[in-house]
C-alpha positions in Angstrom: 47.0 199.7 279.5 45.6 203.2 279.2 46.9 206.0 281.6 44.8 208.9 282.8 46.0 212.0 284.7 42.9 212.9 286.8 42.4 216.6 288.4 41.6 215.6 291.8 40.4 217.7 295.2 43.6 219.7 295.0 43.0 221.5 292.1 41.8 224.6 293.4 44.0 225.0 295.9 46.5 225.3 292.8 44.9 227.9 291.3 45.6 230.2 289.2 48.2 228.0 287.9 45.3 225.8 287.1 43.0 227.6 285.3 45.0 227.4 281.8 46.5 224.2 282.4 45.5 220.3 284.4 47.8 219.4 287.4 49.3 217.2 285.6 51.4 220.1 283.7 52.4 221.6 286.4 55.9 221.8 286.9 58.1 220.9 289.8 61.9 220.3 289.4 63.4 219.1 285.5 59.8 218.0 284.2 55.9 218.5 284.8 54.1 216.4 286.8 53.1 214.6 283.4 56.7 214.3 281.7 57.5 211.8 284.7 54.7 209.4 284.6 55.4 209.0 281.6 59.2 208.8 281.4 58.2 206.5 284.3 55.0 204.9 282.6 57.0 204.2 279.4 53.1 205.6 277.9 51.7 208.2 277.0 49.1 209.9 279.3 45.3 211.6 279.1 44.4 213.8 281.1 40.7 214.6 283.4 40.3 218.1 283.7 37.9 221.0 283.6 35.5 221.1 280.9 36.7 224.3 279.3 40.6 223.3 279.3 39.2 220.1 278.2 39.1 220.4 273.9 43.4 221.1 275.0 43.9 218.2 277.2 41.5 216.0 276.3 40.3 212.0 277.8 41.2 209.3 276.2 39.4 206.0 277.4 39.5 202.5 276.7 38.5 199.5 277.2 40.8 199.7 280.8 42.6 201.9 282.7 44.0 203.5 285.1 43.2 206.7 287.1 46.0 208.6 288.7 45.9 211.9 290.7 48.1 213.9 289.0 48.8 215.5 292.7 51.4 212.9 293.3 54.8 212.5 291.2 55.8 209.0 290.5 58.0 206.9 292.2 59.2 203.1 291.9 57.3 201.8 294.0 54.0 203.7 293.1 54.8 202.6 289.6 55.4 199.0 290.3 51.6 199.4 292.3 49.9 201.1 290.0 50.9 198.6 287.2 49.8 195.6 289.6 46.5 197.0 290.1 43.8 194.9 289.4 39.7 195.2 288.7 38.0 196.5 291.6 41.8 198.3 293.4 42.8 201.6 294.4 45.6 202.9 296.1 45.2 205.0 298.8 47.3 207.0 300.9 45.7 206.9 304.2 42.1 208.8 302.8 43.5 210.4 300.2 42.8 208.4 296.2 46.0 207.9 294.7 44.7 205.9 291.6 42.3 202.9 290.7 41.4 200.2 288.1 38.8 201.7 285.6 36.9 199.6 282.7 35.9 201.2 280.1 32.1 203.9 280.7 32.1 201.6 284.3 30.0 203.1 286.8 32.8 203.2 289.6 31.9 203.2 293.1 35.5 203.1 295.2 33.5 201.9 298.8 33.5 198.8 296.9 37.3 198.8 295.8 39.9 197.2 297.2 41.7 199.2 299.2 45.6 199.2 298.3 47.8 201.2 300.8 50.7 203.7 299.0 53.8 201.6 299.7 57.1 204.1 300.6 57.7 207.7 300.1 55.5 209.7 297.7 56.1 213.3 296.7 52.6 215.2 296.6 52.0 218.8 295.1 48.9 220.4 297.5 48.9 223.9 297.3 50.7 226.1 295.1 53.7 227.4 298.2 54.2 223.1 297.9 56.2 223.9 294.3 58.9 225.9 295.5 59.7 224.2 298.5 59.0 220.8 297.8 61.3 221.6 294.4 65.0 220.3 295.8 63.4 216.7 296.8 61.9 217.3 293.1 64.8 218.3 291.1 66.6 215.1 292.6 64.5 213.1 292.0 63.8 213.8 287.7 68.0 214.3 287.5 68.6 210.9 288.8 65.3 209.5 286.1 67.1 212.0 283.5 71.2 211.1 283.8 71.2 206.9 284.8 73.0 205.6 281.9 74.1 208.7 280.1 77.1 210.7 280.5 77.1 214.7 280.0 78.7 216.8 278.0 81.5 218.2 279.6 82.3 220.8 281.4 84.2 223.4 279.6 87.3 224.7 281.0 86.9 227.8 282.2 83.7 226.9 283.6 84.5 226.0 287.9 82.6 223.2 289.1 82.5 221.8 292.9 80.8 218.5 293.1 81.1 218.0 289.3 79.2 214.6 289.3 76.5 215.6 290.1 76.1 218.4 287.7 74.8 216.8 283.9 75.2 219.2 280.8 72.6 218.3 277.7 74.2 218.7 274.1 73.8 221.9 272.5 74.4 223.8 276.5 76.7 226.8 276.2 79.0 228.0 279.8 82.0 230.2 279.6 83.1 231.4 282.3 80.9 230.8 284.9 80.2 228.8 288.7 78.4 225.9 289.0 78.0 224.5 293.1 76.7 221.1 293.0 77.5 220.4 296.4 74.5 220.7 297.5 72.2 219.4 295.5 72.5 217.9 291.6 72.4 220.7 288.7 71.0 220.0 285.2 71.8 222.4 282.5 69.0 221.5 279.3 69.5 221.4 275.6 70.4 224.4 273.5 70.9 226.8 277.3 72.8 229.4 277.7 74.9 230.5 281.0 76.4 233.8 280.6 79.9 234.8 281.5 79.6 235.8 285.4 77.4 234.0 286.2 76.9 232.0 289.9 74.7 228.8 290.5 74.3 226.6 293.4 72.2 223.7 292.9 69.9 222.0 293.5 69.0 223.9 289.9 67.4 222.7 286.4 68.2 225.5 283.5 65.9 223.7 281.1 66.1 223.2 277.1 66.6 227.1 275.5 66.8 229.0 278.4 69.3 231.3 279.2 70.6 233.1 283.0 72.0 236.3 281.5 75.6 237.6 282.5 76.2 237.6 286.5 73.3 235.6 287.7 73.0 234.6 291.0 70.8 231.7 291.4 70.4 229.9 294.8 68.8 225.9 294.8 66.6 224.8 295.0 65.5 226.9 291.7 64.0 225.0 288.2 64.2 227.6 285.1 61.8 226.4 282.8 62.0 226.2 279.3 62.7 229.3 277.0 63.0 231.5 279.5 65.2 234.1 280.4 66.4 235.3 283.6 68.9 237.5 285.4 69.8 239.1 288.6 68.7 237.3 292.0 66.6 234.4 291.9 66.4 231.9 295.3 64.5 228.6 295.9 61.7 229.4 292.4 60.2 228.2 290.0 59.2 229.3 286.8 57.8 227.4 284.7 58.1 228.3 280.8 58.6 230.9 278.2 58.8 233.5 281.2 61.4 236.1 281.0 63.0 237.9 284.7 65.5 239.3 282.6 67.1 242.6 284.4 68.6 242.7 288.0 66.3 242.4 291.2 64.8 239.8 293.1 63.0 237.0 292.9 62.9 234.6 295.9 60.4 231.4 297.2 58.5 232.0 294.0 56.2 230.2 291.3 56.0 231.9 288.2 53.4 230.6 285.1 54.0 230.5 281.7 54.2 234.0 279.0 54.8 236.1 282.1 57.3 239.0 282.1 59.2 240.7 285.4 60.1 244.4 284.3 64.2 245.3 285.2 65.1 246.0 289.0 61.0 243.8 289.6 62.0 242.8 293.4 59.2 240.7 295.7 59.8 240.3 299.5 59.6 237.0 300.9 59.8 237.5 304.5 57.4 239.3 306.5 59.2 242.3 308.2 57.9 240.4 311.7 59.1 237.2 310.7 56.1 236.1 310.8 54.4 233.0 309.3 53.0 234.3 305.7 49.9 233.9 304.4 48.4 233.4 300.9 45.3 234.5 299.1 43.2 231.3 299.2 40.6 230.6 296.0 39.2 227.6 297.7 37.6 229.5 300.9 38.5 233.1 299.3 40.3 234.4 301.8 43.8 234.5 303.1 44.8 230.9 304.5 48.3 229.8 306.6 51.2 228.9 304.8 53.4 227.2 307.8 56.1 228.8 305.9 58.1 232.2 307.1 59.4 232.3 303.7 57.0 232.4 301.1 56.8 235.3 297.7 54.9 235.5 294.7 52.6 233.2 292.9 52.1 234.7 289.5 50.0 233.0 287.1 50.1 233.2 283.1 50.3 235.4 280.7 50.4 238.8 283.9 53.2 241.4 283.7 55.0 243.8 285.5 57.0 247.0 285.1 59.9 248.3 285.9 60.9 249.0 289.9 57.7 246.9 290.4 58.0 246.1 294.2 55.6 242.6 295.6 54.2 242.2 298.9 55.9 239.0 301.2 52.9 236.4 300.0 51.6 238.3 296.9 49.4 236.0 294.6 48.5 237.4 290.4 46.0 235.7 288.7 45.9 234.9 285.1 46.4 237.9 282.4 47.2 240.7 285.0 49.4 243.6 284.2 51.0 246.0 287.1 53.0 249.1 286.9 53.8 252.2 289.1 54.9 253.0 292.6 54.3 251.8 295.5 53.3 247.9 296.9 50.2 246.9 295.2 47.8 244.6 296.9 48.9 241.1 298.0 46.1 239.2 295.8 45.3 240.7 292.4 42.9 238.9 290.6 43.0 238.3 286.9 42.7 240.8 284.2 43.4 243.4 286.4 45.3 246.8 285.2 46.6 249.2 287.5 48.9 248.9 290.6 49.0 250.1 294.1 46.9 253.3 293.3 44.1 250.9 292.2 42.8 248.4 289.4 40.9 248.7 286.4 40.1 245.7 284.3 42.3 244.6 281.7 39.8 244.3 278.7 39.9 240.7 276.6 41.3 242.8 273.4 43.9 244.7 274.7 45.3 241.7 276.7 44.2 238.7 273.8 46.6 241.6 271.4 49.7 241.6 274.0 49.5 237.2 273.9 49.6 236.8 270.2 52.6 239.1 269.7 54.4 237.6 272.5 53.7 233.8 271.6 54.6 235.2 268.3 58.0 236.3 269.4 58.6 232.1 270.2 57.7 231.3 267.1 54.1 229.6 268.5 50.1 231.1 267.3 48.0 232.5 269.8 44.8 230.0 269.2 41.6 230.7 269.3 41.5 227.9 272.2 44.3 229.8 274.1 42.0 232.4 273.3 38.9 230.6 274.2 41.0 229.1 277.8 41.8 233.0 278.3 37.6 234.2 277.6 37.0 231.7 280.6 39.2 232.5 283.0 38.2 236.5 282.4 34.6 235.4 283.3 35.0 233.1 286.1 37.6 235.9 287.7 34.8 238.7 287.4 33.7 238.3 290.8 37.0 238.5 292.2 37.2 242.7 290.0 35.7 245.2 291.6 35.3 247.5 289.3 
């Protein structure tokens, strides 16, 4: 069977992160949504996404296909249902489409399909704030998936560990003289990662492959540090997708940071309004601010965005792709893609300059800034022009 993950109706609600990736490649928990599905299914997947992303994330159709809404993460019950789908059958959770059977070149009429009710608990990522607010459940599910019938590397003698049965260390990880507390949730330490001396970690927590916690880092779960990232200071209930740095002191809370981002030394974000009111976030669906239902909500930063030292972000700030923020004061709480500036105002961050930085940053990690990546970001630059007013 051929499995295809499609973006579904929640794609725009997951901007700015879906400007540069399909919904399937959002990281929540330890793994991306795609990685979860491929492990459960025992098969590779392809993607139906926006045309400008399809060169990097192509769709491969075969004679028999099952289309899966990538907003849903897999469970044993759901995967069992999907693997047993027949022609002209579709799985629904209420009015929401979860998956359906499709033949090659079939003109699908879902109204004519037999509806199958989704069984059991499902974790669905519908909004940007779901990424951090549901991260604890996602870490627990991924921890079970990745560690079943496996043995952890030993916890070093110098490391203080609470509830060690819920701590899993991959090969090559280094963690001298730190404190790991898995009392409230599991802790996963990825391959060739490092937790430097004096760091204190409370689960649920995931440190993915090749990533580093700097000396004296304080982590409150549920938090994920994606692959090849560096983190220092204080972090609470946040998700960093990967290849990003928050390498110095400063607070990051109830936030989501994309790939190739950098937070300057002593950057802080507020995650609670002074009047304790519900936080509103910028919505790309409505071009306005929308209620989150949350009292704690911090910073949403798209790929390739960066901020200078001592940057201060208000509660519920949304930053697009490839923005560069610096200077004194609080910048506004919606910063469009390719913006350059801060509290005193913004100008357009020209792609010629932004791409130079992206190429240099990726080169440091041994990766090329390809023409394909350039074309995607150029498209995002044009898509987001309506939000820039200079």
